[in-house]
C-alpha positions in Angstrom: 29.4 -23.8 -6.9 25.8 -25.1 -7.0 24.9 -28.3 -5.1 21.7 -29.0 -7.0 19.0 -27.5 -9.2 15.5 -29.1 -9.6 12.3 -28.3 -11.4 9.1 -30.0 -10.3 5.4 -29.4 -10.5 3.2 -28.5 -7.5 1.8 -32.0 -7.8 5.2 -33.5 -6.9 6.5 -34.6 -10.3 10.2 -33.9 -10.9 10.5 -32.7 -14.5 14.3 -32.1 -14.5 17.2 -31.9 -12.0 20.9 -31.2 -11.8 23.2 -32.5 -9.1 26.6 -30.9 -8.7 27.7 -33.0 -5.7 27.3 -36.5 -4.5 24.5 -37.1 -2.1 20.7 -36.9 -2.0 18.9 -33.6 -1.8 15.5 -35.1 -1.2 15.5 -34.2 2.5 16.2 -30.4 2.1 13.7 -30.1 -0.8 11.0 -31.9 1.3 11.7 -29.6 4.2 11.3 -26.6 1.9 7.9 -28.0 0.7 6.7 -28.8 4.2 7.8 -25.6 5.9 7.3 -23.0 3.2 5.3 -24.0 0.1 2.6 -26.0 1.9 2.3 -23.3 4.7 1.9 -20.5 2.1 5.0 -18.7 3.6 6.6 -17.6 0.4 7.3 -14.0 1.2 11.1 -14.6 1.2 12.6 -16.9 -1.4 15.4 -18.0 0.9 15.2 -21.1 3.0 18.1 -22.5 5.1 18.2 -26.2 6.0 21.3 -27.4 8.0 24.3 -26.3 5.9 22.3 -25.6 2.7 20.8 -22.4 1.5 18.0 -22.8 -1.0 16.3 -20.2 -3.2 13.1 -21.0 -5.1 10.8 -19.4 -7.6 7.1 -20.2 -8.2 5.6 -20.3 -11.7 1.9 -20.0 -11.0 0.9 -20.1 -14.6 2.2 -23.6 -15.2 2.2 -24.7 -11.5 6.0 -25.2 -11.4 8.6 -24.7 -8.7 12.3 -24.0 -9.4 14.7 -24.7 -6.6 18.5 -24.1 -6.4 20.7 -25.2 -3.5 24.2 -24.2 -2.5 26.3 -24.1 0.7 25.2 -21.3 3.0 28.8 -20.2 3.6 28.9 -19.1 0.0 27.7 -15.7 -1.2 26.4 -16.2 -4.8 25.2 -12.9 -6.1 24.0 -14.3 -9.4 21.5 -16.8 -8.1 18.4 -14.6 -8.2 18.9 -13.6 -11.9 20.0 -17.1 -12.7 16.7 -18.5 -11.3 14.7 -16.0 -13.5 16.7 -16.9 -16.6 16.2 -20.6 -16.1 12.5 -20.1 -15.5 12.0 -18.1 -18.7 14.2 -20.5 -20.8 12.4 -23.6 -19.5 8.9 -22.0 -20.1 9.8 -20.9 -23.6 11.3 -24.2 -24.7 8.6 -26.5 -23.3 5.6 -24.3 -23.4 3.5 -26.6 -25.5 4.1 -29.6 -23.2 3.5 -27.5 -20.1 0.1 -26.3 -21.4 -1.1 -29.9 -21.6 -2.6 -30.3 -18.2 -2.4 -33.6 -16.5 0.2 -35.6 -14.7 0.4 -38.4 -17.3 1.1 -35.9 -20.1 3.9 -34.4 -18.0 5.3 -37.8 -17.4 5.3 -38.7 -21.1 7.1 -35.4 -21.9 10.8 -35.3 -22.4 12.6 -32.4 -20.8 16.2 -32.4 -22.1 17.5 -29.2 -20.4 21.1 -30.0 -19.6 22.7 -27.9 -22.4 20.6 -24.9 -21.8 21.2 -25.0 -18.1 25.0 -25.3 -18.5 24.9 -22.3 -20.9 22.9 -20.1 -18.5 25.1 -21.1 -15.6 28.3 -20.3 -17.5 26.9 -16.9 -18.6 25.9 -16.1 -15.0 29.3 -17.0 -13.6 31.1 -15.0 -16.3 28.9 -11.9 -15.7 29.8 -12.2 -12.0 33.5 -12.3 -12.8 33.1 -9.3 -15.2 31.4 -7.3 -12.5 34.1 -8.1 -9.9 35.1 -5.1 -7.7 38.2 -3.3 -9.0 41.4 -3.7 -6.9 42.0 -1.0 -4.3 44.2 1.9 -5.3 47.6 2.4 -3.7 48.3 5.5 -1.8 50.5 6.9 -4.6 47.6 6.5 -7.0 45.0 8.3 -4.8 44.0 11.9 -5.1 45.1 12.6 -1.6 48.7 11.6 -2.5 48.7 13.9 -5.6 47.5 16.8 -3.5 50.2 16.2 -0.9 52.9 16.1 -3.7 51.6 19.3 -5.2 51.6 21.1 -1.9 55.3 20.1 -1.4 56.4 21.8 -4.6 57.6 25.4 -3.8 57.2 28.2 -6.4 58.4 31.8 -6.1 55.6 34.3 -5.5 57.1 36.9 -7.9 56.6 34.5 -10.8 53.0 33.8 -9.8 52.4 37.6 -9.6 53.9 38.1 -13.0 51.9 35.3 -14.5 48.6 36.8 -13.1 49.5 40.3 -14.3 50.3 38.9 -17.8 47.0 37.0 -17.9 45.1 40.1 -16.9 46.9 42.2 -19.5 46.1 39.6 -22.2 42.4 39.5 -21.2 42.2 43.4 -21.2 43.9 43.5 -24.6 41.4 41.1 -26.1 38.4 43.1 -24.7 39.8 46.4 -26.2 40.4 44.7 -29.5 36.8 43.4 -29.7 35.5 46.9 -28.7 37.6 48.5 -31.4 36.3 46.1 -34.0 32.7 47.0 -33.0 33.4 50.8 -33.3 34.9 50.3 -36.7 31.9 48.4 -37.9 29.6 51.2 -36.7 31.7 53.8 -38.4 31.6 51.9 -41.6 27.8 51.6 -41.3 27.4 55.4 -41.4 27.0 56.2 -37.7 29.2 58.8 -36.0 31.6 57.5 -33.4 31.0 58.7 -29.9 27.3 59.1 -30.3 24.9 56.5 -28.8 23.5 54.0 -31.2 19.7 54.1 -31.8 18.2 50.7 -31.4 16.1 50.1 -34.5 13.2 47.7 -33.9 13.8 44.3 -35.5 10.9 43.1 -37.6 9.2 40.0 -36.2 9.1 36.8 -38.3 5.7 35.3 -38.4 6.0 33.2 -41.6 3.6 35.4 -43.6 6.3 37.1 -45.7 5.5 37.1 -49.4 1.8 36.1 -49.0 -1.2 38.0 -50.3 -3.8 39.2 -47.8 -6.3 36.5 -49.0 -3.8 33.8 -48.3 -3.0 35.2 -44.8 -6.7 35.3 -44.0 -7.2 31.8 -45.2 -4.3 30.6 -43.0 -5.9 32.4 -40.0 -9.2 30.7 -40.5 -7.6 27.3 -40.8 -5.6 27.9 -37.6 -8.8 28.9 -35.6 -10.7 25.9 -37.0 -8.0 23.6 -35.7 -7.9 25.3 -32.3 -11.7 25.1 -32.0 -11.8 21.3 -32.5 -13.1 21.2 -36.0 -15.2 18.3 -37.0 -15.4 15.0 -35.2 -12.4 12.6 -35.5 -12.6 9.0 -36.1 -11.7 6.9 -33.1 -8.4 5.3 -33.6 -7.8 1.6 -33.3 -5.3 2.3 -30.5 -8.1 3.8 -28.3 -10.3 0.8 -29.1 -7.5 -1.4 -28.0 -7.0 0.6 -24.8 -10.7 0.4 -23.8 -10.8 -3.4 -24.7 -7.7 -4.0 -22.6 -9.2 -2.1 -19.6 -12.4 -4.2 -19.8 -10.4 -7.3 -20.2 -8.4 -6.4 -17.1 -11.5 -5.8 -15.1 -13.4 -9.0 -16.0 -10.6 -11.5 -16.1 -8.7 -13.7 -18.5 -5.5 -11.8 -17.6 -2.2 -12.8 -16.2 -1.6 -11.1 -12.8 1.5 -9.0 -12.3 3.1 -7.3 -9.3 1.9 -3.9 -10.5 -1.7 -5.1 -10.8 -1.8 -6.4 -7.2 0.2 -3.6 -5.5 -2.7 -1.2 -4.8 -5.0 -4.0 -3.5 -2.2 -5.4 -1.3 -1.4 -2.0 0.1 -5.0 -1.6 1.2 -5.2 -5.1 2.7 -1.9 -4.5 4.5 -3.2 -1.3 6.1 -6.5 -3.0 7.0 -4.7 -5.9 8.7 -2.5 -3.5 10.7 -5.6 -1.5 11.7 -7.2 -4.8 13.0 -4.3 -5.3 15.4 -2.1 -7.6 13.3 1.6 -7.1 13.7 3.1 -4.9 11.0 5.8 -7.4 9.9 3.3 -10.3 9.9 1.0 -8.2 7.7 3.8 -7.5 5.3 4.9 -11.1 5.1 1.3 -12.2 4.4 0.9 -9.8 1.6 4.3 -10.7 0.1 3.3 -14.4 0.3 0.0 -13.7 -1.5 1.9 -11.7 -4.2 4.3 -14.6 -4.8 1.5 -17.0 -5.0 -0.6 -15.1 -7.5 2.2 -13.6 -9.7 1.8 -14.9 -13.3 -1.5 -16.7 -12.5 -4.4 -16.2 -15.0 -7.6 -14.9 -13.5 -10.9 -16.5 -14.3 -13.7 -14.9 -16.4 -15.5 -12.0 -14.7 -13.2 -12.0 -11.7 -11.5 -8.9 -10.5 -8.1 -8.4 -9.1 -9.5 -7.4 -5.7 -11.6 -10.5 -5.3 -8.8 -12.8 -6.4 -6.3 -11.3 -4.0 -8.8 -11.4 -1.1 -9.5 -15.0 -1.7 -5.8 -15.9 -1.8 -5.2 -14.0 1.4 -8.1 -15.9 3.1 -6.7 -19.2 1.9 -3.3 -18.3 3.3 -4.7 -17.3 6.7 -6.6 -20.6 6.9 -3.5 -22.6 6.0 -1.3 -20.7 8.6 -3.9 -20.9 11.4 -4.5 -24.6 10.9 -2.8 -26.4 13.8 0.1 -28.7 13.0 -1.0 -31.2 15.5 -4.3 -32.6 16.7 -5.7 -30.5 19.5 -8.3 -32.5 21.4 -7.6 -32.1 25.1 -10.6 -34.2 26.4 -9.4 -37.1 24.3 -5.8 -36.7 25.5 -7.0 -36.7 29.1 -9.0 -39.9 28.6 -5.9 -41.6 27.0 -3.8 -40.5 30.0 -6.4 -41.8 32.4 -6.4 -45.1 30.6 -2.6 -45.2 31.2 -3.2 -44.5 35.0 -1.3 -41.2 35.0 -2.5 -37.6 35.2 -2.5 -35.2 32.2 -0.3 -32.3 33.0 -0.8 -28.7 31.7 1.6 -25.9 32.4 0.6 -22.2 32.1 3.2 -19.5 31.4 3.2 -15.9 30.4 4.1 -12.3 31.4 2.8 -10.6 34.5 -0.9 -9.7 34.7 -2.3 -11.4 31.7 -4.7 -13.6 33.6 -3.0 -17.0 34.0 -4.6 -17.9 37.3 -8.1 -16.7 36.2 -8.0 -18.7 33.0 -6.6 -21.7 34.8 -9.8 -21.5 36.9 -11.9 -21.3 33.8 -10.3 -24.3 32.2 -10.8 -26.2 35.6 -14.5 -25.4 35.4 -14.6 -26.8 31.8 -12.8 -30.0 32.8 -15.0 -30.7 35.8 -18.1 -30.0 33.7 -16.8 -32.9 31.5 -16.5 -35.2 34.5 -12.7 -35.0 35.3 -11.0 -34.4 38.6 -8.5 -31.6 38.8 -5.5 -30.9 41.0 -4.1 -27.3 40.9 -0.4 -26.9 41.6 0.4 -23.5 43.1 3.9 -23.0 41.6 3.8 -19.2 41.7 5.8 -18.8 44.9 6.9 -15.3 44.2 3.7 -13.1 43.9 2.0 -12.2 47.1 -1.5 -13.5 47.3 -1.1 -16.0 44.4 -1.8 -19.0 46.6 -4.8 -17.3 48.2 -6.2 -16.5 44.8 -6.1 -20.1 43.7 -7.6 -21.2 47.0 -10.6 -18.9 46.4 -11.0 -20.3 42.9 -11.0 -23.8 44.3 -13.6 -23.0 46.9 -15.9 -21.4 44.3 -15.6 -24.3 41.9 -16.3 -26.9 44.6 -19.4 -24.9 45.7 -20.8 -25.3 42.2 -20.0 -29.1 42.3 -20.3 -30.2 45.9 -18.2 -33.2 47.1 -21.5 -35.1 47.8 -22.0 -35.4 44.0 -18.6 -37.2 43.7 -18.8 -39.6 46.7 -17.6 -37.1 49.2 -14.4 -36.2 47.3 -13.9 -32.6 46.0 -13.7 -32.3 42.2 -10.9 -29.6 42.5 -8.1 -29.6 45.0 -5.1 -27.3 45.6 -1.6 -28.5 46.1 0.6 -25.7 47.7 3.8 -25.4 49.7 3.7 -21.7 50.5 6.1 -19.0 49.2 9.8 -18.9 48.5 10.1 -22.6 47.4 11.4 -24.1 44.2 8.7 -24.1 41.6 10.0 -27.2 39.7 10.1 -29.2 43.0 6.5 -28.3 43.9 5.3 -29.3 40.4 7.1 -32.6 40.7 5.5 -33.3 44.1 2.1 -32.3 42.8 2.3 -34.7 39.8 3.4 -37.5 42.2 0.5 -36.7 44.5 -2.0 -36.7 41.6 -0.7 -40.0 40.4 -1.1 -41.6 43.8 -4.6 -40.1 44.4 -5.9 -40.8 40.9 -6.4 -37.3 39.7 -7.2 -36.9 36.0 -5.6 -33.5 35.3 -2.8 -31.4 36.9 -2.9 -27.7 36.1 0.4 -26.0 37.0 0.3 -22.3 37.7 3.6 -20.4 37.3 4.8 -16.9 38.2 4.5 -14.2 35.6 7.8 -13.1 34.1 9.0 -10.7 31.4 10.5 -12.3 28.3 13.8 -10.4 28.9 14.3 -11.6 32.5 17.0 -14.3 32.0 17.0 -15.8 35.5 13.2 -16.3 35.6 13.2 -17.7 32.1 15.9 -20.2 33.1 13.7 -21.3 36.1 10.7 -21.8 33.8 12.8 -23.9 31.4 13.9 -26.0 34.3 10.3 -26.5 35.5 9.3 -27.7 32.1 12.4 -29.8 31.4 12.2 -31.6 34.8 8.5 -32.4 34.8 7.8 -32.8 31.0 4.2 -31.7 31.0 1.8 -33.0 28.3 0.8 -29.4 27.2 2.5 -26.1 27.6 0.2 -23.1 27.1 1.3 -19.5 26.7 -1.3 -17.0 28.1 -1.3 -13.7 26.3 -3.5 -10.6 26.1 -5.4 -10.0 23.0 -4.9 -6.2 23.2 -1.1 -5.9 23.2 -0.8 -6.2 19.5 2.8 -6.2 18.2 4.3 -6.8 21.7 2.8 -10.3 21.7 5.1 -11.4 18.9 8.2 -10.5 20.9 6.8 -12.2 24.0 5.9 -15.4 22.3 9.2 -15.6 20.3 11.4 -15.0 23.3 9.5 -17.4 25.5 9.8 -20.1 22.9 13.5 -19.4 22.3 14.3 -19.4 26.0 12.6 -22.8 26.5 14.7 -24.2 23.6 18.0 -22.6 24.7 17.8 -23.6 28.4 16.5 -27.1 27.9 18.9 -30.0 28.7 17.2 -32.3 26.1 18.1 -32.8 22.4 14.4 -32.4 21.7 13.3 -29.5 23.9 9.7 -28.9 25.0 8.5 -25.6 23.6 5.1 -23.9 23.6 2.3 -26.0 22.3 -0.6 -23.6 22.3 -1.8 -20.1 23.1 -4.6 -18.9 25.3 -5.8 -15.3 24.4 -7.5 -13.3 27.2 -9.3 -10.0 27.5 -11.1 -10.1 24.2 -13.7 -7.7 25.5 -11.2 -4.9 25.3 -10.4 -5.0 21.6 -13.9 -4.4 20.1 -14.0 -5.7 16.5 -10.2 -6.1 16.2 -8.9 -9.7 15.9 -5.6 -10.4 17.5 -3.6 -12.6 15.1 -0.3 -11.0 16.0 0.9 -14.5 17.0 0.7 -15.8 13.4 4.2 -16.6 12.1 
């Protein structure tokens, strides 16, 4: 049922492995390490790679990773418990070797775990078979069938009436007999029948019967002394242990558990959401931090709050770190050395400021000595071409053509409205190549992420022209909506591409930061 099971350290040393099928599992495990463990995205312990499903568990105390792989078409309900059992058994058996820090000491250790693994696997599979769902009952075994059969049996009403009357008579006879027995007892006790009984007060039992007045007084004094608190009590060893444990938990040297981190993580989650982070992203971040710290021993004089905050900060830095080198000026210089223009395409929803930020990036490029050609591929919105022409005129007024040998630093390539955007972009790139422009900035029409025809047109523009950089322009104030926009834009580019390796979004430009005060829009993370 299992394809493989491996135990390795976070340094990359494989301590033990089990392989249930032929073939190498190095590729799937490396993909798990690159995509999840190194990126601090351990909120969910399930990772799917091609036809394999992998579940993993981190042991932060000994810096170990336990990974199990199986076919994703299978539904194995025992895998989570099996992972926990293997982790506990492996820790308990090789605790002394694992406590010896250092790669060479781990390499010299012998981890013979095959018998224990097979035993745990056999127990897990047997428990699953024992808990298998019971077979469905037939209709004849169901309660509905029994009720139907009972309703079909006909009984005469007279017999039912006689049975009810006989039951009533027997009950009344029992009541009269019990009443007669009570009257007889009262008559034997000396009371007259027919007269109401006088209720004699029953003496209260207080435990003082047979005691002298001096003993009763002594008991009362002892009772009041106990209620008043009496003398001071010696502090018990249990209370000392409780105080010591609390101080130990505050100042460190403690193994972190989920219960210890829960209050701190709840506050951090609420704080992230209040700062305009998407709710699901905030939850995933906190879950990842909890998985990373669970079982880890805190240092001396460190609190749970400071430890969790530092772990969250490290996770954010790791996630926000770009996966590729981002140096646009260097890329432009490399493209100029190859005698071709560097092409940048801007996309996004309506009204986020694509044209305005295109002009800002144009200013930044011409300040660094590059010539820019703007391709007006927004052939749908009225006034889009005129807006770009205004930006071009203002930029050239800041850098007159006389400073560049009579050639304007910024030029506009436009074919009016109603034309094919992909064709205009292709012609603009060819024009820039023939006239030695350094950069081509392609402005596209705004579109909602749910508009399928416009998303197909955008995917066509990118697939035909293959720009060097695709930038998504988004507002910093939209919050959770930005996640949906970015995910659907990215998915549309991948779905409608004709290439095996589709071009997707390379970067994000955030606009309108002056509207969010002290909130930081990291809704795009994840």
